[in-house]
C-alpha positions as CSV (number, residue, x, y, z in Angstrom):
1,M,214.8,-56.8,211.2
2,V,211.5,-57.3,209.3
3,L,208.7,-54.9,210.3
4,I,205.3,-56.2,209.2
5,N,203.1,-53.2,208.8
6,H,199.6,-54.3,209.7
7,A,198.9,-51.4,212.2
8,P,201.0,-48.5,213.6
9,A,203.3,-49.9,216.3
10,V,203.5,-48.1,219.6
11,R,207.0,-47.9,220.9
12,R,207.8,-47.5,224.6
13,R,210.9,-45.8,225.6
14,P,212.9,-47.6,228.4
15,E,212.3,-46.1,231.8
16,V,215.1,-43.8,232.9
17,R,215.9,-43.8,236.6
18,V,219.4,-42.8,237.7
19,P,220.4,-42.7,241.3
20,A,222.4,-39.8,242.6
21,G,226.2,-40.1,242.3
22,N,229.1,-38.0,243.6
23,S,231.5,-38.4,240.7
24,P,231.5,-38.7,236.9
25,R,232.3,-42.4,237.2
26,D,229.3,-43.0,239.5
27,S,227.0,-41.1,237.1
28,L,228.1,-43.1,234.1
29,W,228.0,-46.4,236.0
30,S,224.4,-45.7,236.9
31,A,223.7,-45.0,233.2
32,A,224.9,-48.4,232.1
33,K,224.1,-50.7,235.1
34,P,220.6,-52.1,235.7
35,V,219.0,-50.7,238.9
36,E,216.7,-53.0,240.7
37,R,213.4,-51.8,242.1
38,G,211.4,-54.6,243.6
39,Q,211.0,-57.0,240.7
40,E,211.6,-54.3,238.0
41,V,214.8,-53.2,236.4
42,A,215.3,-49.7,235.0
43,V,218.2,-49.1,232.6
44,K,219.3,-45.8,231.2
45,R,220.7,-45.8,227.7
46,P,224.2,-44.2,227.7
47,T,224.2,-40.8,226.0
48,I,226.8,-38.4,224.6
49,A,226.4,-36.3,227.7
50,D,227.4,-39.3,229.9
51,I,230.5,-39.9,227.8
52,A,231.4,-36.2,227.9
53,L,231.1,-36.2,231.7
54,R,233.3,-39.3,232.0
55,A,235.9,-38.0,229.6
56,G,235.9,-34.5,231.0
57,V,235.2,-32.8,227.7
58,T,232.3,-31.0,226.0
59,K,229.4,-32.8,224.3
60,S,230.6,-31.2,221.0
61,A,234.0,-32.8,221.4
62,V,232.3,-36.2,221.9
63,S,230.1,-35.7,218.8
64,F,233.2,-34.8,216.7
65,A,235.1,-37.9,218.0
66,L,232.2,-40.3,217.5
67,N,231.4,-39.0,214.0
68,G,235.1,-38.9,212.8
69,R,235.1,-35.2,212.4
70,P,238.1,-32.9,213.1
71,G,238.1,-30.7,216.2
72,V,239.6,-33.0,218.8
73,S,243.1,-34.4,219.2
74,E,243.8,-38.0,218.4
75,T,244.5,-38.7,222.0
76,T,241.2,-37.3,223.1
77,R,239.4,-39.0,220.3
78,G,240.9,-42.4,221.3
79,R,239.8,-41.8,225.0
80,I,236.3,-40.9,223.9
81,L,236.0,-43.9,221.6
82,A,237.3,-46.2,224.4
83,I,234.7,-44.9,226.9
84,A,231.9,-45.2,224.3
85,A,232.8,-48.9,223.7
86,E,233.1,-49.6,227.4
87,V,229.6,-48.4,228.2
88,G,228.0,-49.8,225.1
89,W,227.0,-46.6,223.5
90,Q,225.1,-46.9,220.2
91,P,224.0,-44.1,217.8
92,S,220.3,-43.2,217.8
93,S,218.6,-44.2,214.6
94,A,216.1,-41.3,215.1
95,A,219.0,-38.8,215.4
96,R,220.7,-40.2,212.4
97,A,217.4,-39.8,210.4
98,L,217.1,-36.2,211.4
99,A,220.8,-35.6,210.5
100,D,220.8,-37.2,207.0
101,G,217.1,-37.4,206.2
102,R,217.1,-41.2,206.0
103,A,214.6,-43.5,207.5
104,G,217.0,-46.4,207.9
105,A,214.4,-48.8,206.3
106,L,213.5,-50.2,202.9
107,G,210.0,-51.3,201.9
108,L,208.3,-54.3,200.2
109,V,204.6,-54.2,199.4
110,V,203.1,-57.6,198.3
111,D,199.7,-57.8,196.7
112,R,198.9,-61.5,197.5
113,P,196.8,-63.1,200.2
114,A,198.7,-63.2,203.5
115,R,197.8,-66.9,203.9
116,T,199.4,-67.7,200.5
117,L,202.5,-65.6,201.3
118,G,203.1,-67.4,204.6
119,I,203.3,-70.9,203.0
120,E,205.1,-70.1,199.7
121,P,208.8,-71.0,200.1
122,F,209.9,-68.6,197.3
123,F,208.8,-65.5,199.1
124,M,210.1,-66.6,202.4
125,Q,213.6,-67.4,200.9
126,L,213.6,-64.1,198.9
127,I,212.8,-62.1,202.1
128,S,215.5,-64.0,204.0
129,G,218.1,-63.0,201.4
130,I,217.0,-59.4,201.5
131,E,216.9,-59.3,205.3
132,G,220.3,-60.9,205.5
133,E,221.9,-58.2,203.4
134,L,220.0,-55.3,205.2
135,A,220.8,-56.6,208.7
136,A,224.5,-56.4,207.9
137,R,223.9,-52.7,207.2
138,E,221.6,-52.1,210.1
139,V,218.7,-51.3,207.8
140,A,215.2,-52.5,208.5
141,L,212.7,-54.1,206.1
142,L,209.1,-52.8,206.2
143,L,206.7,-55.4,204.8
144,Q,203.1,-54.5,203.8
145,V,200.5,-56.9,202.5
146,T,197.8,-55.2,200.5
147,E,194.5,-56.3,198.9
148,D,195.0,-54.8,195.5
149,R,197.2,-52.6,193.3
150,S,195.4,-49.3,194.3
151,A,196.2,-50.1,197.9
152,Q,199.8,-50.6,196.9
153,L,199.9,-47.2,195.2
154,A,198.5,-45.5,198.2
155,T,201.1,-47.3,200.4
156,Y,203.9,-46.0,198.3
157,R,202.6,-42.4,198.5
158,R,202.1,-42.6,202.2
159,W,205.5,-44.1,202.9
160,W,207.3,-41.5,200.8
161,A,205.3,-38.5,202.2
162,G,205.9,-39.7,205.8
163,R,209.6,-40.6,205.2
164,R,208.9,-44.1,206.4
165,V,211.3,-45.7,203.9
166,D,214.4,-44.7,201.9
167,G,213.4,-46.9,198.9
168,V,211.3,-49.9,197.9
169,F,211.5,-53.3,196.2
170,L,208.8,-53.8,193.5
171,V,207.8,-57.4,193.1
172,D,205.3,-59.2,190.9
173,L,205.5,-56.9,187.9
174,H,202.3,-56.9,186.0
175,V,201.8,-56.6,182.2
176,D,199.7,-53.4,182.8
177,D,201.5,-52.0,185.8
178,A,201.2,-48.4,187.1
179,R,203.5,-48.8,190.1
180,A,206.9,-48.4,188.3
181,E,205.7,-45.1,186.7
182,L,204.4,-43.8,190.0
183,L,207.7,-44.6,191.8
184,R,209.6,-42.9,189.1
185,D,207.4,-39.8,189.2
186,L,207.7,-39.7,193.0
187,G,211.5,-39.8,192.7
188,M,211.4,-42.7,195.1
189,P,214.4,-45.1,194.9
190,A,213.2,-48.5,193.7
191,V,214.5,-51.7,192.2
192,V,212.2,-54.1,190.4
193,I,212.5,-57.8,191.2
194,G,211.9,-58.8,187.7
195,G,212.4,-57.5,184.1
196,P,213.9,-56.7,181.7
197,D,210.6,-55.5,180.1
198,G,208.0,-53.2,181.6
199,L,210.5,-51.4,184.0
200,S,209.4,-47.9,183.1
201,G,213.0,-46.6,183.5
202,L,213.6,-48.3,186.9
203,P,216.5,-50.7,187.4
204,G,215.5,-54.3,187.6
205,V,217.1,-57.6,188.6
206,W,215.7,-60.6,186.8
207,N,216.4,-64.3,186.0
208,D,216.5,-65.8,182.5
209,E,213.1,-67.4,182.7
210,A,212.9,-68.2,179.0
211,A,216.2,-70.2,179.0
212,A,215.0,-72.2,182.0
213,V,211.7,-73.0,180.3
214,R,213.6,-74.2,177.2
215,S,215.7,-76.5,179.3
216,V,212.5,-78.1,180.8
217,V,210.7,-78.6,177.6
218,E,213.7,-80.0,175.8
219,Y,214.3,-82.4,178.7
220,L,210.7,-83.7,178.7
221,A,210.7,-84.0,174.9
222,A,213.9,-86.0,175.0
223,L,212.1,-88.4,177.4
224,G,209.5,-88.9,174.8
225,H,206.7,-86.6,176.1
226,H,204.6,-85.2,173.2
227,R,201.8,-83.6,175.2
228,I,203.0,-81.4,178.0
229,A,200.8,-79.2,180.2
230,R,201.8,-76.2,182.2
231,V,199.9,-75.2,185.3
232,A,200.8,-71.5,185.3
233,G,200.5,-68.7,187.8
234,L,198.6,-65.5,187.5
235,S,198.2,-64.6,183.9
236,G,198.6,-60.8,184.4
237,L,202.2,-61.1,185.8
238,R,205.0,-60.4,183.4
239,H,207.1,-63.4,184.4
240,T,204.1,-65.6,183.7
241,L,203.8,-64.2,180.2
242,V,207.5,-64.7,179.6
243,R,207.3,-68.4,180.7
244,T,204.1,-69.0,178.6
245,T,205.6,-67.4,175.5
246,A,208.8,-69.4,175.8
247,F,206.8,-72.6,176.6
248,E,204.7,-72.4,173.5
249,A,207.6,-71.3,171.3
250,V,209.9,-74.2,172.3
251,A,207.0,-76.7,172.1
252,G,206.3,-75.5,168.6
253,E,210.0,-76.0,167.6
254,L,210.1,-79.5,169.0
255,G,206.7,-80.7,167.7
256,V,205.2,-80.9,171.2
257,T,201.6,-80.1,172.0
258,P,201.5,-77.5,174.8
259,V,198.6,-77.0,177.2
260,V,198.4,-74.0,179.6
261,V,196.1,-73.7,182.5
262,G,196.1,-70.5,184.6
263,T,195.8,-70.5,188.5
264,D,196.4,-68.2,191.4
265,Y,199.5,-70.1,192.7
266,T,197.6,-71.8,195.5
267,G,197.7,-75.5,196.2
268,E,193.9,-75.6,195.8
269,E,193.9,-74.3,192.3
270,G,196.9,-76.4,191.4
271,A,195.0,-79.5,192.5
272,Q,191.9,-78.4,190.6
273,A,193.9,-77.8,187.4
274,T,195.6,-81.2,187.8
275,R,192.2,-83.0,188.1
276,S,190.9,-81.3,185.0
277,L,194.0,-82.2,183.0
278,L,194.1,-85.8,184.0
279,A,190.4,-86.3,183.5
280,S,190.4,-84.8,180.0
281,A,190.0,-86.8,176.8
282,E,193.7,-86.3,176.0
283,P,195.6,-86.1,179.3
284,P,199.2,-84.9,179.2
285,S,202.0,-87.2,180.0
286,A,203.9,-84.4,181.8
287,I,202.9,-81.4,183.8
288,V,205.1,-78.4,184.6
289,Y,203.9,-76.3,187.6
290,D,204.8,-72.7,188.2
291,N,205.6,-73.2,191.9
292,D,206.4,-76.0,194.3
293,I,203.2,-75.7,196.3
294,M,201.1,-76.5,193.2
295,A,203.5,-79.3,192.1
296,V,203.1,-81.0,195.5
297,A,199.3,-80.6,195.3
298,G,199.4,-82.1,191.8
299,L,201.4,-85.1,193.0
300,S,198.7,-85.7,195.6
301,V,195.9,-85.5,193.0
302,A,197.8,-88.0,190.7
303,A,197.9,-90.5,193.6
304,E,194.2,-89.8,194.4
305,M,193.3,-90.6,190.7
306,G,195.4,-93.7,190.5
307,V,197.9,-92.1,188.0
308,P,201.4,-93.3,188.9
309,V,204.3,-90.8,188.9
310,P,206.5,-91.1,186.9
311,G,205.0,-94.3,185.4
312,R,202.2,-92.5,183.5
313,L,202.8,-88.9,184.5
314,S,206.0,-86.9,184.9
315,I,206.0,-83.8,187.1
316,V,208.3,-80.8,187.2
317,A,208.1,-78.0,189.8
318,W,209.3,-74.5,189.5
319,D,211.1,-72.9,192.5
320,D,212.9,-75.8,194.0
321,S,212.5,-76.1,197.8
322,V,212.7,-78.6,200.6
323,L,209.1,-79.6,199.8
324,C,210.3,-81.0,196.5
325,R,212.7,-83.3,198.2
326,L,210.5,-84.4,201.0
327,V,207.6,-85.9,199.0
328,H,207.6,-89.3,197.3
329,P,208.8,-89.5,194.7
330,P,211.0,-86.4,195.1
331,L,210.2,-83.8,192.4
332,T,212.3,-82.8,189.5
333,A,212.5,-79.0,189.8
334,V,213.8,-75.8,188.4
335,S,216.3,-74.5,191.0
336,L,217.5,-71.1,191.8
337,D,219.5,-69.8,194.8
338,V,216.6,-67.5,195.9
339,P,218.3,-66.1,199.1
340,A,221.2,-65.0,196.9
341,Y,218.8,-63.4,194.5
342,G,217.2,-61.5,197.4
343,A,220.7,-60.4,198.6
344,H,221.6,-59.2,195.0
345,V,218.4,-57.1,194.8
346,A,219.1,-55.7,198.3
347,R,222.6,-54.6,197.4
348,R,221.3,-52.8,194.2
349,L,218.7,-50.9,196.2
350,L,221.1,-49.9,198.9
351,D,223.5,-48.6,196.3
352,L,220.7,-46.6,194.7
353,V,219.7,-45.1,198.0
354,A,223.3,-44.2,198.6
355,G,223.2,-42.1,195.4
356,E,225.1,-44.5,193.1
357,E,224.1,-45.2,189.5
358,V,222.4,-48.6,189.3
359,A,221.6,-50.4,186.1
360,G,219.4,-53.4,185.5
361,A,221.0,-56.8,185.4
362,C,220.2,-60.5,184.9
363,N,220.8,-62.4,188.1
364,A,221.1,-66.0,186.9
365,T,219.5,-68.7,184.8
366,P,217.5,-71.2,186.9
367,V,218.8,-74.8,186.6
368,L,216.8,-78.0,186.0
369,V,217.5,-80.6,188.7
370,P,216.1,-84.0,187.6
371,R,214.7,-86.3,190.3
372,A,212.5,-89.3,190.5
373,S,209.2,-87.6,189.4
374,T,210.3,-87.6,185.7
375,A,211.0,-90.6,183.5
376,P,210.9,-91.6,179.8
377,I,207.3,-92.1,178.5
378,R,206.2,-95.7,178.5
379,P,204.9,-97.4,175.3
380,G,201.2,-96.6,174.8
381,G,201.5,-93.4,176.9
382,A,200.1,-90.1,175.8
């Protein structure tokens, strides 16, 4: 379950209305069976007291049996468990939180415009992978979108002071980032989705971005491209710095001229960067985009400007998605199993919350998937 934290939610408890009964079975039946009242239906959630009444034992005995504690015979335990299953009894998350001090939720704060987050496949796939792992453990995901880093820091403090979450995922690690240090000082369990640098002692899970960049530049150079542009994401992010450093280093090794243009990851800025590059005195013959949204926007701009792809321009997208396969021509892309990445990160944070030692780890190396948007450079090309 993903809880989007825009405003405090008001929870209504189900109405309880139990008709009188003359026997334990009648009482428990009324607890589990809907009772119609005009057009309304009132349902009482089965409780430990109901199970105790049905089994003819004390509430303490039911508690011992349901929690696997000694104090009841195996015969009695079996009878209690059977009754609990029959009536659909479920433990109260609030009661469990009081018992073990846990909130039963993990948090994710994202410092990006909500409109961008909603259309970017990478984040949606990452969250789906995290949620899939948490749902199997009956743990909720609390998602907060903030306007800036100071708001993020305030959110972490508020969550931890109010016991809203048991730990957090830290995403979009910045070059100058105070969040990791704050989380470490708070003693708040946290796993960074990124790394290995700048973790401030927190465990991180990252992908080998440098190796993926090398594979892209080597591939384009082998196709004969000598002037390659990169439409990059936010310059302050660590993974942007890793990609840019690797891009320029590999280009230098191969005798390729690199051009880097920074953007905010949106399709609008991706399109604007593409227009500037293609209208320049020395336009590139290949462009690598830092996400699929900008790559699709760049493909549209190339068509608008009469630049055939891949005839005069080769395009490579980072973060392969269904968008890359639906456009024409389908885009060559750097592919990663993002839901599996999210699940990997979730398992690490769950282990950390459970008190286990968790170390940083490389998740995978993204793989280049060639498609029809890239081709050998034609004679007379840039």
